[in-house]
N, C-alpha and C positions, 0 to 999 in steps of 0.2 A: 547551539545555533542550527536552525534548519532553514532550508530554502523554501519549503512549503508549497512549491509548484514545480518540482523537478520533473522534467520530462524531456523527450528527445528534441522538442522545439526550443528548449532553453539550454542546449548544449552545442558547443562548437568543437568539432573534432577535426584535428589535422593528423598528419603522419606522426607527429611528435608530442602533441598536447591535447588535452581535453579541458576546455574552459566552460564553466557554468555561468550563464548570463541571466538577466531579468530577475533581480533580487527584490522586486517590489513587495512580495509577500513574506520575505524572510523575517525570522524572529525566533523567539524561544519556543520550543516544542519538543516533544519526545521524538528522538531520531527514528522511531518506528514509523512515524507518519511519512517521512521522506521515503523510507523503505517501501511502504505501502504504495506510494506513487510510482516508484521504480518498477515494481512488479505488477502494477494494475493493468498494464497493457499486455501482459503476457498470459497466454493460456497455460496454466500450470496446475499441478496438484501440490498441496501444501508440503508433502514429503519429498517432492522432486529434488534430485541432487543439485540442481541449479540454485534452488533456494538455500540449501545448506552451503553451497559455494559462496553465494553473496554474503551470507551471515558470517562465514568464516573469514572472508576478506575484510569485513568491517571490524570484527572482534580481534582478528589476528590469531584466532584459535577456533576450534569447533564451538558452536553455540550450545549452551546447555539446553535441556528440554524446556525449562522455564523461560529462558530467553527466546527460544524459538516460538513458544506459545505467545509470549508477549508481543513479539513483532508481527506474528500472523494476525493477532487480534487487532493491532493497529492497522493492518492492511484491510481488515473488514471495516473498521471505522472510516478509513480513507475512502473506500469504495462507497459506503453509505453516504458520506458527505457529497460525493459526486452524483449520487441519485438525486439529492436535493438540488444540486447545481443544475442538473438536466431538467428537473421539474420547473425551476425558475426560468430557464431558457425557453421552455415550452410556453410558460405563462406570458412571455413578452413576444411571442410569435416566432421564435427561432426553433426550427425543427431539431430536436435532439433525442428523438425516440430511441434510435439505435444505441446511443450512448447510455441512456437511462436504463434500458434493458440489460446492456452489457454490465454496467456497474452493479445493478441489482443482483444479477446472477452471480457475479464474483463475490459480492458481499454475503449473499446467502450461502454460497459454497464455503467461504471462509468461516462464517459463523457456525455452520454445521460441523466443521473440522475442529474449531476452538472450544465450543461449549462442552462437549463430553470430557475434554482434557481439563478444563477449569473445574468441572464437577468432581472429577477424580482427585484433583489437587486440593480443592477447597470445600468440597461437599456440594450437595445440590443447592441451588440458589433460588429456586421458586417452588 
C-alpha cells in the first residue's frame, strides 16, 4: 500500500508522533514511488549518504545495489510524472513553470544516474 502523494503538507508532526494524512490517492503501487516523492524536494546526489540512510531505514538493512537502482529509477519516474502535472497546470492557466523545471531537472539527473547502471546490469537497451 502506498500513499502516492506523500509530502510535507500531508504530515502532522508533534513532539511524539508523525501522522500521515490525506489518503485520497492511496492504493497499490511500488513503494519506490513514495520514496521518489519523499526525496523529490531534496537537492541530492543519488549516492548521497542520506539516500542510503533512508533506504536502510526502510529495509532494516543496507540496500543492495539492485534495490538502490530500482528505487532511484522510481524516483526518476515520479519526477517525470510531476513534469506532466506541471504541464497540465500550465494548460489551465496556473503558473507552475518553476516546478516543471525543477522536476524536469531532477528526472533528467536521476535518469542519467540510472541508465548506465541498468545497461551494466542488463545490457544496452537501445
